[in-house]
C-alpha positions as CSV (number, residue, x, y, z in Angstrom):
1,L,6.6,-16.6,-0.6
2,D,9.0,-14.6,-2.8
3,G,8.6,-11.6,-0.6
4,L,9.1,-13.6,2.7
5,V,12.3,-15.2,1.3
6,K,13.6,-11.9,0.1
7,Y,13.1,-10.1,3.4
8,G,14.3,-13.1,5.4
9,C,17.5,-13.3,3.4
10,A,18.1,-9.6,3.8
11,I,17.8,-9.8,7.6
12,A,20.1,-12.9,7.7
13,L,22.7,-11.1,5.6
14,I,22.6,-8.0,7.8
15,M,23.1,-10.2,10.9
16,L,26.0,-12.1,9.3
17,V,27.7,-8.8,8.3
18,L,27.3,-7.4,11.8
19,K,28.7,-10.6,13.3
20,A,31.7,-10.5,11.0
21,C,32.3,-6.9,12.1
22,G,32.5,-8.0,15.7
23,V,29.0,-6.9,16.8
24,D,27.3,-9.0,19.5
25,T,24.3,-10.3,17.5
26,A,23.0,-12.2,20.5
27,A,22.5,-8.9,22.3
28,L,20.7,-7.6,19.3
29,W,18.3,-10.6,19.3
30,A,17.8,-10.0,23.0
31,S,16.7,-6.5,22.4
32,A,14.7,-7.4,19.4
33,G,11.5,-7.3,21.4
34,I,11.9,-3.7,22.3
35,L,13.0,-2.9,18.7
36,A,9.9,-4.7,17.3
37,L,7.7,-2.7,19.6
38,V,9.2,0.6,18.5
39,I,9.0,-0.4,14.8
40,G,5.5,-1.7,15.3
41,L,4.2,1.6,16.6
42,G,5.5,3.4,13.5
43,A,4.6,0.7,11.0
44,Q,1.1,-0.5,12.0
45,S,-0.2,-0.1,8.4
46,L,2.7,-2.2,7.1
47,I,2.0,-5.0,9.6
48,A,-1.7,-4.9,8.7
49,D,-0.8,-5.3,5.0
50,I,1.4,-8.3,5.8
51,I,-1.3,-10.0,7.9
52,A,-4.0,-9.3,5.3
53,G,-1.7,-10.7,2.6
54,I,-1.2,-13.9,4.6
55,F,-4.9,-14.4,5.0
56,I,-5.5,-13.7,1.2
57,I,-3.0,-16.4,0.3
58,F,-4.2,-19.1,2.8
59,E,-7.9,-18.5,2.2
60,G,-7.5,-18.5,-1.5
61,E,-9.7,-15.4,-2.1
62,Y,-8.0,-14.9,-5.5
63,E,-5.0,-16.0,-7.3
64,V,-2.6,-14.6,-9.9
65,G,-4.2,-14.6,-13.3
66,E,-7.7,-14.3,-12.1
67,I,-9.9,-11.3,-12.9
68,I,-11.3,-9.4,-9.9
69,S,-13.0,-6.2,-9.1
70,I,-12.0,-4.0,-6.2
71,D,-13.8,-0.7,-5.6
72,D,-15.1,-0.7,-9.2
73,F,-11.6,-1.3,-10.6
74,R,-11.6,-4.4,-12.8
75,G,-8.3,-6.1,-13.6
76,T,-6.3,-9.2,-13.8
77,V,-4.2,-10.1,-10.7
78,S,-0.6,-9.8,-11.8
79,E,1.1,-10.1,-8.4
80,I,0.1,-10.8,-4.8
81,G,2.9,-9.3,-2.7
82,I,3.6,-9.4,1.0
83,R,2.4,-5.8,1.2
84,A,0.2,-5.1,-1.8
85,T,-1.7,-6.7,-4.7
86,K,-1.2,-5.5,-8.3
87,L,-4.0,-5.4,-10.9
88,L,-3.6,-5.0,-14.6
89,D,-6.6,-3.6,-16.5
90,A,-7.5,-4.0,-20.2
91,A,-5.8,-0.7,-21.0
92,G,-2.5,-1.9,-19.5
93,N,-2.8,0.3,-16.4
94,I,-1.4,-1.2,-13.2
95,K,-3.2,-0.4,-9.9
96,I,-1.4,-1.2,-6.7
97,I,-3.7,-1.8,-3.7
98,N,-2.5,-2.3,-0.1
99,N,-3.7,-5.7,1.1
100,S,-5.3,-4.2,4.2
101,D,-7.2,-1.7,2.1
102,I,-9.1,-4.5,0.3
103,R,-12.6,-4.4,1.8
104,T,-15.0,-5.2,-1.0
105,L,-13.9,-7.7,-3.6
106,T,-15.6,-9.6,-6.4
107,N,-13.8,-12.6,-8.0
108,L,-15.2,-12.5,-11.5
109,S,-13.3,-15.6,-12.6
110,E,-15.2,-17.8,-10.3
111,V,-18.6,-17.1,-11.8
112,T,-20.0,-17.1,-15.3
113,S,-20.2,-13.6,-16.7
114,I,-23.0,-12.2,-18.9
115,A,-22.3,-10.3,-22.1
116,V,-25.2,-8.0,-23.0
117,S,-26.1,-6.4,-26.3
118,I,-28.9,-4.0,-27.0
119,V,-30.0,-3.6,-30.6
120,S,-32.7,-1.1,-31.8
121,I,-35.1,-1.5,-34.6
122,A,-37.5,1.0,-36.1
123,Y,-41.1,1.1,-35.0
124,G,-42.2,0.4,-38.5
125,A,-40.1,-2.8,-38.7
126,D,-41.7,-6.2,-38.5
127,L,-40.9,-7.2,-34.9
128,M,-41.7,-11.0,-35.3
129,K,-39.5,-11.1,-38.4
130,A,-36.7,-9.3,-36.5
131,E,-36.9,-11.8,-33.6
132,K,-36.7,-14.8,-36.0
133,V,-33.7,-13.2,-37.8
134,I,-32.0,-12.7,-34.4
135,T,-32.7,-16.2,-33.0
136,D,-31.6,-17.9,-36.2
137,M,-28.3,-16.0,-36.1
138,L,-27.7,-16.8,-32.4
139,E,-28.0,-20.5,-33.1
140,T,-24.9,-20.3,-35.3
141,L,-22.6,-18.4,-32.9
142,P,-21.2,-21.4,-30.8
143,E,-20.1,-23.2,-34.0
144,R,-18.6,-20.1,-35.6
145,Y,-17.0,-18.7,-32.4
146,P,-16.3,-21.7,-30.1
147,D,-13.7,-19.8,-28.1
148,Q,-16.2,-17.1,-27.0
149,F,-19.5,-18.9,-26.8
150,S,-19.9,-22.3,-25.2
151,E,-23.6,-22.2,-25.6
152,V,-26.3,-20.4,-27.7
153,P,-26.8,-16.8,-26.5
154,S,-30.3,-15.9,-25.4
155,Y,-32.8,-13.5,-27.0
156,L,-34.7,-12.0,-24.0
157,G,-37.2,-9.9,-25.9
158,V,-38.2,-6.2,-26.0
159,E,-36.1,-4.4,-23.4
160,E,-37.6,-0.9,-23.9
161,L,-39.9,1.1,-26.1
162,G,-37.8,4.1,-26.8
163,E,-38.6,7.5,-28.2
164,S,-37.8,6.4,-31.8
165,S,-36.9,2.7,-31.6
166,V,-37.8,-0.7,-30.2
167,D,-34.9,-2.0,-28.1
168,L,-34.2,-5.7,-28.1
169,K,-31.9,-7.4,-25.6
170,V,-29.5,-10.3,-26.2
171,T,-27.3,-11.9,-23.6
172,A,-24.6,-14.6,-23.6
173,K,-22.9,-16.6,-20.9
174,V,-19.1,-16.2,-21.3
175,D,-15.9,-16.3,-19.4
176,E,-15.0,-13.0,-17.8
177,A,-11.8,-12.8,-19.9
178,N,-13.9,-12.9,-23.1
179,I,-16.8,-10.6,-22.0
180,Y,-15.7,-7.6,-24.1
181,T,-14.8,-9.6,-27.1
182,A,-18.1,-11.5,-26.9
183,R,-20.0,-8.2,-26.7
184,R,-18.3,-6.8,-29.8
185,I,-19.1,-10.1,-31.7
186,L,-22.8,-9.9,-30.7
187,N,-23.0,-6.3,-31.8
188,R,-21.4,-7.1,-35.2
189,E,-23.4,-10.2,-35.9
190,L,-26.7,-8.5,-34.9
191,K,-26.0,-5.6,-37.3
192,L,-25.1,-8.0,-40.2
193,A,-28.1,-10.2,-39.6
194,L,-30.6,-7.4,-39.4
195,D,-29.2,-5.7,-42.5
196,A,-29.4,-9.0,-44.4
197,G,-33.0,-9.4,-43.2
198,G,-34.0,-6.0,-44.3
199,I,-34.7,-4.8,-40.8
200,E,-34.1,-1.1,-40.3
201,I,-31.9,0.0,-37.5
202,P,-32.8,3.6,-36.8
203,F,-30.4,6.5,-36.2
204,P,-30.8,10.2,-35.4
205,Q,-31.9,12.2,-38.4
206,V,-32.5,15.9,-38.9
207,T,-34.9,17.3,-41.5
208,V,-34.1,20.8,-42.7
209,W,-36.8,23.0,-44.3
210,Q,-35.7,25.7,-46.6
211,G,-38.1,28.6,-47.0
212,K,-38.8,30.3,-50.4
213,E,-36.8,33.4,-51.2
214,N,-38.9,36.6,-51.4
């Protein structure tokens, strides 16, 4: 609406100035059809952007403030213009995408997002004890972090038997705006809980053998 008003006022101002200068604006309007045809041939992409922008607004595909993903670029919609849409990512980068170039879009704000955390334990660790430590800790998260977790996260079990570790998977249903914060909290709380339970979290180690001197 802001863009339409701005361009409409600019056109009206130009016509008023021309009329004040003695130009026959009626003749200009009469030739507007030919002028529009000439401009249209050279500005087809601009017209396509405007039409696509109108459909975006009226169909409500996304709104300012929502988090969307376009061609693997995830960001918050900061502006829906008459020609382009502006996205702001977590790093503060602004991506400007022509409305007619938007082909594949995912509105992440309209669905519940899943924060995923994978934690590894040593093969020698007690798996059942580790699972109990994790599930007990997860029960406390909604109370301690109500802004990030509206329900208790889920422990899904053994994700993979790695080369040097057993990988366990935890997921949580969160708002898309909180997905990275929730993931960091999960990682932190899992580390603290396993440390407190005496469960070893493996890490790469190198053993060096030193030969005897001759």
